[in-house]
C-alpha positions in Angstrom: 0.0 0.0 0.0 1.3 3.5 -0.9 1.4 5.7 2.2 -0.1 9.2 2.2 3.4 10.7 2.6 4.7 8.7 -0.4 1.7 9.8 -2.5 2.1 13.4 -1.5 5.8 13.5 -2.1 5.6 11.7 -5.5 2.8 14.0 -6.5 4.9 17.1 -5.8 8.0 15.6 -7.4 5.9 15.0 -10.6 4.6 18.6 -10.4 8.1 20.0 -10.0 9.7 17.8 -12.6 6.9 18.5 -15.1 8.0 22.2 -15.2 11.2 23.2 -17.0 14.0 24.4 -14.8 13.6 27.8 -16.2 10.6 29.3 -18.0 9.9 32.7 -19.7 7.8 33.6 -16.6 10.9 33.2 -14.4 12.7 35.9 -16.5 9.6 38.1 -16.5 9.6 38.1 -12.7 13.3 38.9 -12.6 13.1 41.8 -15.0 9.8 43.4 -13.8 11.3 44.1 -10.4 11.6 47.4 -8.6 15.0 48.7 -7.5 16.1 51.2 -4.8 19.6 52.7 -4.7 21.1 53.4 -1.3 19.9 56.6 0.2 23.4 58.1 0.0 23.1 58.0 -3.8 20.3 60.6 -3.7 23.0 63.4 -3.6 24.4 62.2 -6.9 21.3 61.9 -9.1 21.6 65.2 -11.0 25.4 64.9 -11.4 25.1 61.3 -12.6 22.7 62.1 -15.4 24.7 65.1 -16.5 28.0 63.1 -16.4 26.3 60.3 -18.4 25.5 62.8 -21.2 29.0 64.2 -21.3 30.5 61.9 -23.9 32.3 64.2 -26.3 35.8 62.7 -26.5 37.3 66.1 -27.3 36.3 67.5 -24.0 39.0 67.1 -21.2 37.9 65.2 -18.1 38.3 68.3 -15.8 36.0 70.3 -18.1 33.3 67.6 -18.0 33.5 67.6 -14.2 33.1 71.4 -14.1 30.2 71.4 -16.7 28.4 68.8 -14.7 28.5 70.7 -11.4 30.6 68.1 -9.6 28.9 66.5 -6.6 29.6 67.3 -3.0 33.2 66.3 -2.2 33.9 63.6 0.3 35.1 64.2 3.9 34.2 67.9 3.9 36.8 68.8 1.3 36.4 72.1 -0.6 34.8 71.7 -4.0 37.4 71.4 -6.7 36.0 71.3 -10.3 39.3 69.7 -11.6 39.3 66.8 -9.1 38.5 63.5 -10.7 35.7 61.5 -9.1 36.5 58.9 -6.4 35.5 55.3 -6.9 32.9 55.7 -4.2 31.4 58.6 -6.0 31.3 56.7 -9.3 29.5 53.8 -7.6 27.0 56.1 -5.9 26.3 57.8 -9.3 26.0 54.4 -11.0 23.4 53.4 -8.5 21.1 56.1 -9.7 21.6 55.3 -13.4 21.4 51.5 -13.7 18.2 49.5 -13.5 19.3 46.4 -11.6 17.4 43.2 -12.4 16.0 41.0 -9.6 17.9 38.0 -8.4 15.6 35.6 -10.3 12.9 34.4 -8.0 12.4 30.8 -8.9 9.4 28.9 -7.3 8.3 25.4 -7.8 5.6 24.2 -8.2 5.3 27.3 -10.3 1.5 27.7 -10.5 0.3 26.4 -7.1 1.4 25.7 -3.6 0.2 22.7 -1.6 -0.7 22.8 2.1 0.0 19.2 3.0 2.4 18.6 5.9 5.2 17.1 3.7 4.8 19.1 0.6 7.0 22.2 0.7 7.2 25.1 -1.8 10.8 25.3 -3.1 12.4 28.7 -4.0 15.7 29.9 -5.2 17.4 33.0 -6.6 18.9 32.0 -9.9 20.9 35.2 -10.8 23.0 36.2 -7.8 25.4 38.4 -9.9 24.8 40.9 -12.8 26.9 43.5 -14.6 26.0 46.9 -16.1 28.0 49.3 -18.1 27.5 53.0 -17.7 29.3 56.0 -19.3 30.4 58.7 -17.0 32.5 61.7 -18.1 33.3 59.9 -21.4 34.4 56.6 -19.8 32.7 53.3 -20.0 32.6 51.8 -16.5 31.5 48.3 -15.6 29.5 47.9 -12.4 29.3 44.4 -11.0 26.4 43.7 -8.5 26.6 40.7 -6.2 23.7 39.6 -4.0 24.6 39.5 -0.4 21.3 39.0 1.4 17.9 37.5 0.4 14.7 38.1 2.3 11.7 35.9 1.5 8.2 37.1 2.4 5.9 34.1 2.0 2.7 36.2 2.0 1.0 34.2 4.7 1.8 36.2 7.8 4.6 33.9 9.0 8.0 35.5 9.7 10.1 36.3 6.7 13.1 34.1 6.0 16.5 35.8 5.6 19.3 34.0 3.9 22.8 34.7 2.6 22.5 31.6 0.4 20.5 31.8 -2.9 19.3 28.2 -2.8 19.0 26.1 -5.9 16.2 24.8 -8.1 15.0 21.3 -7.3 16.8 18.5 -9.2 15.7 14.8 -9.5 16.9 12.8 -6.6 16.8 15.6 -4.0 14.9 15.0 -0.8 12.3 17.8 -0.8 12.1 17.9 3.0 15.7 17.3 4.1 18.1 18.4 1.4 20.1 21.4 2.9 20.6 22.9 -0.5 16.9 23.7 -0.9 15.1 26.7 0.6 11.6 25.5 1.4 8.4 26.8 3.0 5.4 24.9 4.3 2.0 26.6 3.7 -0.9 25.6 6.0 -4.6 25.3 5.0 -6.5 28.6 5.3 -9.3 29.2 7.8 -8.3 26.1 9.8 -9.5 23.7 7.1 -8.6 20.1 8.0 -10.5 17.7 5.8 -13.4 17.4 3.4 -15.6 17.1 6.5 -15.0 20.8 6.9 -16.6 21.4 3.5 -15.0 22.5 0.2 -11.3 23.6 0.3 -11.2 27.4 0.9 -10.4 29.6 -2.1 -7.1 31.4 -1.2 -4.0 32.8 -2.8 -0.6 33.7 -1.6 2.3 35.8 -3.1 6.0 35.4 -2.5 8.1 38.5 -2.5 11.9 38.4 -2.7 13.9 41.4 -1.5 17.6 41.2 -2.4 20.5 43.4 -1.2 23.4 43.9 -3.6 27.0 45.0 -3.2 28.4 47.0 -6.1 32.0 46.9 -7.4 33.7 49.1 -10.0 37.2 50.1 -11.1 37.9 53.9 -11.3 39.0 54.7 -14.9 40.9 57.7 -13.7 42.9 56.1 -10.9 42.7 52.3 -11.5 41.3 51.8 -8.0 38.7 49.1 -7.4 36.2 49.4 -4.6 33.1 47.7 -3.4 30.1 49.3 -1.6 27.8 46.9 0.3 24.1 47.7 0.1 24.5 49.8 -3.0 21.1 48.6 -4.5 18.1 46.7 -3.2 15.7 45.0 -5.6 12.2 43.6 -5.0 10.4 41.0 -7.1 7.2 39.0 -6.7 5.6 35.8 -8.0 2.2 37.5 -8.2 -0.8 35.6 -6.6 -0.9 31.8 -6.8 -3.6 29.5 -5.4 -3.3 27.2 -2.5 -4.4 23.6 -2.9 -4.5 20.4 -0.8 -4.0 16.9 -2.0 -6.5 14.4 -0.7 -6.4 10.6 -1.0 -9.3 8.2 -1.0 -8.1 4.9 0.5 -9.4 2.1 -1.7 -6.8 -0.6 -1.1 -7.5 -4.3 -0.7 -7.7 -4.1 3.1 -10.5 -1.6 2.8 -12.3 -3.9 0.3 -12.1 -6.8 2.7 -13.8 -4.7 5.3 -16.7 -4.3 2.9 -16.0 -0.6 2.4 
C-alpha cells in the first residue's frame, strides 16, 4: 500500500519535474522588479545624469567635471572642479543610473502551492550576480552587482526568511524535505481547514516577495582603484498571486475492500 506521505511526495515531485527548470515567466519576474539605490546615492542623481550625457571625446575630463557641477566632495573637502571622481562617487552615481534586475525568484511548483504537511514550496534565486556598463564623463565603466542577502516574504503572515544563500532549483533525486541545498516553506490550509468534512477547500491565494540586497564593485578609470560598496542597491520581485491547494487521498486498497467498504 502506498502511504499518504509517499503519495504526496511523489505528486509534488511530478509537479516539480513537469515544469522546465527555467521558463519565460521566471525571467519576467526577474526583469519586472523594482529597485532602490542606497539613500546616500540621492545626492548624486543630478550629477550622474549630466555626467552620463558628457561623452564628447574632445572635452577634457576636468571640463566635463566642471560642466556637470561636480557632486559634493567627500570628507568635507572644498569643491574642486578639476578633481577626478573617487571610486565611491562613481559607484553612488551608478546606483542612480542602472536599473538592476531582480535576483531571479524561482518557485516550484510554479502555478500552485500545496498545504499538506510534507509538501513544501521550493524557492531559489537563480541570478546572484549581474553586470551593467555606464558611461560617466566619457568613460565606459562596468559595475558588478553581487547579491549579499535575500529576504523571502511568504505572503501568509509567517516570519520572513532571511538567507545569505541563494538556494537552488529542485533536481531529480533531491529529498524535498531534508536536502540542505533547498530553501523551502510549508503553507498551512487557510481558515483552519482540516479535511473534506469541513466542506470545500477554501479559495485562497498567496504571493512570495523576494527582496535582495546587492553590493556594487567598480574600477575607477581615472585612478585604477577598485572598490566595493555593500548595500548599493536593493531589488524587490514577486511571483504574483498563486492559489493554494491540498492533496486528498481516498483509500481504496484491498484491506478496505475486505472490510466491505
